[in-house]
N, C-alpha and C positions, 0 to 999 in steps of 0.2 A: 603740688597738685590737689585737685578736688572733685567734687560733683558739681554740676551743672544739671538745672530740671527747667525744661520750657515748656510750652504747650502749643500744640498742631493740631491740626484735623485729619481725621482718614474718611475717605468717601467709601461707603459699602451700599449700593442702589442708590436711592434717594436720601440716606441718612448720612450726616457728617457727624462720626462720632469724635468725642474728645480723645487726644492722645498724649500722653505725658513724654517727652522726649528727654531721657535720661542721658547724660553724657558724662562719663568717668573716663579720666587721663591719669593713670599711676605709671610706676616702674615697671621695666621688663622689657622683653625682646618686642620690637617695633612691630605693631599689628593694628589693625583696622576692623573691629568686629561689629556687625549690628544684628540685634536680635529682637525677637517680636514680631515673628510670622510677616518678615518683609519678603517680597516677590523679588524677581530680577531687576525690576527697574529701580526699586529701593537699594538694593545692594550694590548697583552701580553707582550709589551717592559717593561711594567713598572714594572715589577716583573723580569726580566731578568737585566734592568738597575740597579736596587736596589741591587742586589745581586752581581752584576758586580762592581758597588762601593765599597761595604764594603769589598768585597774579595781582592780588589786592594790597600785596605788600605785608600780610602778615606771617609770623611763623608758623610750620606747621611741626608739633611735637613729635620727639623721637620715641616717647614709649609707648605703652601699651592703651590703645581707646578704646572703649567699650560703649556702644549706643543701644539702649533698651527703648524699645517702641512699645510703652504699655496701654490698654490690656496688650498681653502675650496672646491671647486667643483670637484678637481681630485681625485678618487680613488687611495687610497694608500694601498700595501699589503706587506707582509713578512717582518723580522727583519733588514731588510738594514738599518733603520732610528736610530738603538740602539746607533750607535757611536755617531753620532751627538747630541742627545739628552742626553747623558751620559757628553759629553763634554761641552753642555749649562749648565747642573746642575753646572758642576763644574767652569764654567765661571761666572754665575751667581749668587754663592755663594763666588765667590773671593778666590776658593782653586786653581784656576789657574790663572793667569793673562796673555793673550794674546788678540791680536786684536786690533781694532781702537775702543776707547770709545767715545760717543757722550751723554753727560750729565750720564743718569744710564743705556744707553744701550751699550752693547759690540757686536761688530759683525766682524766677519772674513768673508771677500768676496771673496779672492782669493784662496780658498781653496773648494774642494768639499769632503765631509766626506762619505762614505759608508762603512756600516759592521755590522755585526749582532754577538751580543755578547753571549758568554755562562755566565754562574754563575760565573766563576771564573775569569771571565775579559779578557778571551782568545777571540781573532778574528776568525771566522771561514769563510769555503769559503761561497760565496755568488752566485746567480743565476744571468745571467746577464751581468756578469763583462764586456764582449766586446762591448756588445750595450751601456752601461753606457759609457764605454771610450770613443766610436766612436762617441757619442753624444757631449760630453764635448769638445772634439778637433775639432768637426765641429761648435759647436754653440760658446764656451768659449775658443780659442785657448790661450796658456799661463797658463790656470788655472791649477794648481796642484791637481791631484786627491788621495785622501788617501784611502786605501783598504787593507783588509786583504792579508796577504803574501801569502796566499793559492790560491787566484785571481789576485793577481798584476802582475803575470808575464804573462797571459794572455791579460791584460791590458794593459802593455807595449809594446806590439808588434803593438799597434794603432801607426802612425807616429804624429809629432806636439803635443804630449803630454806628461806632465811629471808625472809619477805615482811613488808615495811612498807607501812602502809595512810596515807594521806593524803587530806583531803577538799577541799582547796583548794591552789594553787601556792605560796600563801606559806607553806603548813605544810612544803612540803618545801624551801623557800629557808631556813627558819629551821634546819632540820635540817642543810643543808649548810653554814650561816654558825656552825654551833655553838652557836646561841642556845638551841633547843627540840627535842629529838629527836622523832622520828617513833617512836608506839607499832608494835610488832609485831600483825601481824593474828592472829587467834584463829581456830583452824580452824572453818567454819561448822558447825552441827550438821546430822546427816544426817536427814532425813524418815521419821520411821517409816510404814511402809506393810506393808499385809498383802495375801497372796494368797488368803487364807480365801475370798472370793467366788467361785472357781474351782477347789474342790475335788473331786478326783478322784471321790469317794464320789458327787456327784450324777449319774454316769453309770450307769445300769441298763441291763442288757441287752445290750451290746456287749463281750464279754469279748475277742473277738480284736482290737478297737481297743485297748483296757487293755493288752493284751499287746503290743502294737506300741509304744504309747507309752512304754511303762517299757524294752523295748527301746532305743527312740530316745533315750531319756533315759540311759541305763545306759552308751552307746557313743558318744553325740554324733551319733548318725546322723541323716541326711536321711528324711522320711517322705513318702509320698504315697497318700492315702486316696482310695477311689473308690467310690460307692455311691449310691443315689436320693436325691432330697432329703429332708432331715428325719431322716436315722439317726443324726446325732450328729458329724459329720466336724468343724464348726467348734467345737461344744462340745468334742471331744476335744483338739483344737488350742490353745484356749486355756488347758487347763491342763497343757501341757506345760511352762512356766516356773515351774510351783510344784513341779514333781518335778524341777528341775535344782538342783546345788548352789549354795549362796550365792556371789555375786561376791567375791572377794579384793581388797585396797584397791585394787591395782594396777588390774586390771580394772573395779572400778566409777569409778577415774577415768579411765579410757580412754572409757567409756560415755558418762561426764557430760562429757569434753569433746568427743566428737563431737556431743552435745546441743547444747552450748553451741555451736559452729562453724555449726550449723545453726539457730541463733537461737532455741532452746528453752531455757525457764531450768532446769537441772537441777542437783539436788543428788546426789553420789555416795550409792548406797544400794546395799544387798546383792542386791538382786533383779535377776534377767536381764531384759534389755528385751524387748518383746512388741509387734513391728511388722505391722499388716496393710493394706498398701495396695490401692487399689481397682484392678477391672482395669483400668480406662481411665488409668492412670497412666502417665506417659512416660517413656522411657527414661532422660534425665537425672535425672529423680524417683525411680528404683528405684536406678539406678547409682551417681547422683553426677554432678556436671558444672556447666555455666554456664560465663560469660566469666570468673568468679571462683570456681574449682572449690569447689563444696559437697560436703557427706556425702548420699548417696543413702540410700535406706531401707535396703538392705543394710549398711551402715556403721551405721546406728543401730541395726539390730539385732546389732551387734557384740557377741560374749559371751551372745547370745541366742536368741530365735526370730524368723524372718520367716515369715509365714503369707500364702499366696497363695491365696484361695479363688477359684474357679472357674477352676483355671491355664488351660484351654484360650482363655479368653476374653483373658488379657492377648496384648498386641500380641507378634508373633513376634520382632521384634528385643530386646523386654525379655527373653524368655526366654533366648533364645541368649545373650544376655550375660552369664548368669549362670552359664555353664559354668567359665570360668576362675575367679573367685571361690569357687566351690564346692570346686576343687582346691585352690587355694592360700592361702586366707583372705585375700587382697588383692585391692582393685580398682585398677588403674592409669589414671589419665585425662590422656590427652595432648593438649597445646596446642601451637601452632606455637613459641612461645618456651620453654615447659618443661612437663614432666610432672610428676604429683605422684601420691602414693598414699595411699589409704585403708584402713585395716583393716576387713575383712569376713569374721571366722571366726565364721558365725551358722550355725543350724541350719535349715535348710529344712521347713518342712511344707506340704503342698499339698494340695487337696482338689478334686476333680471329681467330675462326675455320668457314667454309664457311656454316655450318648448325650445329643443334645441337649434332647429331650425329659426325659430323667431316668429313665425307667422300665425300661431294657431290662433283662431278667434279674429285673424284678420277680415274686414268685410270685401274686400279686395283681392287679396294674394292667398293663395291655398297652400296648406300646412302639408308637409311631405312626411311629417313623423307617425310612426304608428302607434295608439294609444299606449302600449306599454313602454315605450321611450319617452313619451311625455310623461307619464307617472312618474318612471324612475327617475327621470330630470327632475321634478318637482320635490321627491323625496329625499334629494341629495339636501336638502333642510330638513334638520331633524325637528320632530313636534315641540321640544323643549326649548329649541332657539326661537322658532315662531312664534309660540308662547309668550317668548321676552320681548317682542317687536312690538310697539303700541299700535303703529297706524300701517296699514296694508292697503295701496290704492291700486288700482288699476287704470293705465293710460292707453288709450286708443287715440290711432291716426286721427288729426284733425280735419274738419272738412275745408274745404278749398277757400271758405271766406275768411280763413286767419290771414291769408296772405294781404287782402286788402286792410285787414282789421287795425286800428290805432293802437298802441303801445297802452299797456294797462298799469295799476299803479305802480311808482316806483319803489325801490328799496328802500329808501327813506320813509315813505309815508306808510308803509306796513311795519317797519322798525318802530314807528313812534306808537302804534298800536300795540305791538308786541313787547315794549317797555312798559307801557300801560297795563297789561293785561298780567305782567310777571309782577309789576308791582302791588297788583291787588292780591296775588298769592301769598309774597313775601310778607305783606301787611297780617294777612290772616293767619299763616299757618308757619311763617319762617322759613320755607323751602317752595320750590316749583312743585307744581304738580305730580311731574313724574317721581319725584322722590317722597310722595306721600306711602307710608307704610299702610299695614291691616286697620291698626288702632287710629289713625290719623283720617282713612277713608269713612270710617263708622263715624267721625266728628264732623268732616268738613265735606263729604261728598255723600250725602243723602238726597236719593232722589224723591221725587214727589209719588204718590202711592201707583198711577198709573205705568211711570216710568220705572219703579221697581217692578212690577208685575211684567212688562215687557222684557226688561233685563233677564228676570229669573225664566220666564218661559225660553226666551233665547238659550240661554245655558244648558236648561234641560233638553232642548231639542236637539242640539249638536255638541252635548255632553262636554262642554268647556270644563277646563280645570277652574278651579278657586285664582290662579294666576290671572287665566285671561279674564274673568269674572273682574278682578280689580283693574286691568289696563283697559277695559271698557268705561269704568266707572272714572278713572283718571282721566279719560278722554272727554268722557261728559262732563267733568268738573272743569277742564278746561274750556270746553266751548262755553259753557253758561258763563265764566268768566270773559269771553269773549263778547257775550252778548249782553253785559253788566247784570247779570242775573246772581241775586245771592242763593237761589236754590236750582238745583239740577230739575230740568222740566222734561215731559216726555218727548219733546222734539230733540233734546239734547241726546236723550240716550239713544232714540231711532238713529239720529246723524252717526254716532259714535258705534252703533252696531255696525254702519254700511264699511267700517274699515277693519273689517277682519276678512282674510284669506278665502277666497271662495271656494276653494277645494276644499277646505275645514267646514265648510257649511253643509253638506251633502247628508240629509236626514238619513237616517239609520232604520 
């Protein structure tokens, strides 16, 4: 009897931490003990592993089996440790000869074993395959990852990693014993998908909205649209992903990995995600959380668009919790034992009515809301949150000519300009204009003399915070890039000033 050590991975948040699976088989009364902060799903591995070994034709030892999942202070969940535990028992009892022996210790350090066993010894699909593969490729390049065949295709899309697939426990044992090697998994094909159903050419009569949408796409800016019902706010928001540049390989892998952690089947693809939670969504549903933290809507919108329709109707804690992710691009979830982070670099697009009934300021319909109620409705959005939204655009009802008007530019045409604009930003500063910090703004977003005076006068008149002034500068920088100008001109500053909420622009 001896000790066998293998390597697996535990998922907590978006991190896939390495876990040493130490299996000791020794004399004593029959017992099967798992230690190392396992949850119920891990503890139930005892029954799955016992049945899988017997069903696969191997012996289950009659002595005392102790499994330690190290580090002991890292929570472990699910059945993804089944494969490593079963192999550890076979190695420790001498039924399989493999790995490096040091006295009575057998260790396999150059492979990572991840898989949940059925009672028959078959390996089933696991959750978080992409997140595990990305962590292994990042932290242990050259390491071979052993996974169930149903999950290996997705993991094989991660570059810089070798993924071997197996359908049963017996196939893994045959490979370790040198009898029959496991095949290397082939990357699963991406699903072809088209954004043609949401083309910008369908939007007629809202030139201001189309302009704001292109600015938002060109500089990766957040956007708030306000106007009466039916003017096209949701229609415009749905077309923003079609204007954004296609995702890179790493970005598409991150998006698919996050969706996999949330329990959704996802294949990496080039299209940015679009998430539109209902206004009754809870804070954990939007931000992420739970006893075992899972990504929320803001993380599922990573590298894409988060659309909040009727934003004043969302719960106040939900809206206030968006502040930090809008600034940092990540969301931190703290628990008593550990904290974890999820990426959340999303573009916020929100829509709201001008008042509870929706008709305030409408040229042909009368608002029935008293002024106090209108003010209370607008104040549901706090000043700090409004400060963090770059573009504010008011949309009115189009005139009757829109019905006979020809369709505008297509999404493909606008996307080509957006990609060129972003290319100039990346070449100049290495990031989009929305991500420029204070030091970068002083270097790359310097307006001319008249533009600087215009911005300073506006800030003093309406008592803008430094954050708002920086937002205006970022918009002006994007407008300059869209007009192929190296310098921010007065016209760019003047147009950028138009994208602040009118209720903030009341002279004191």
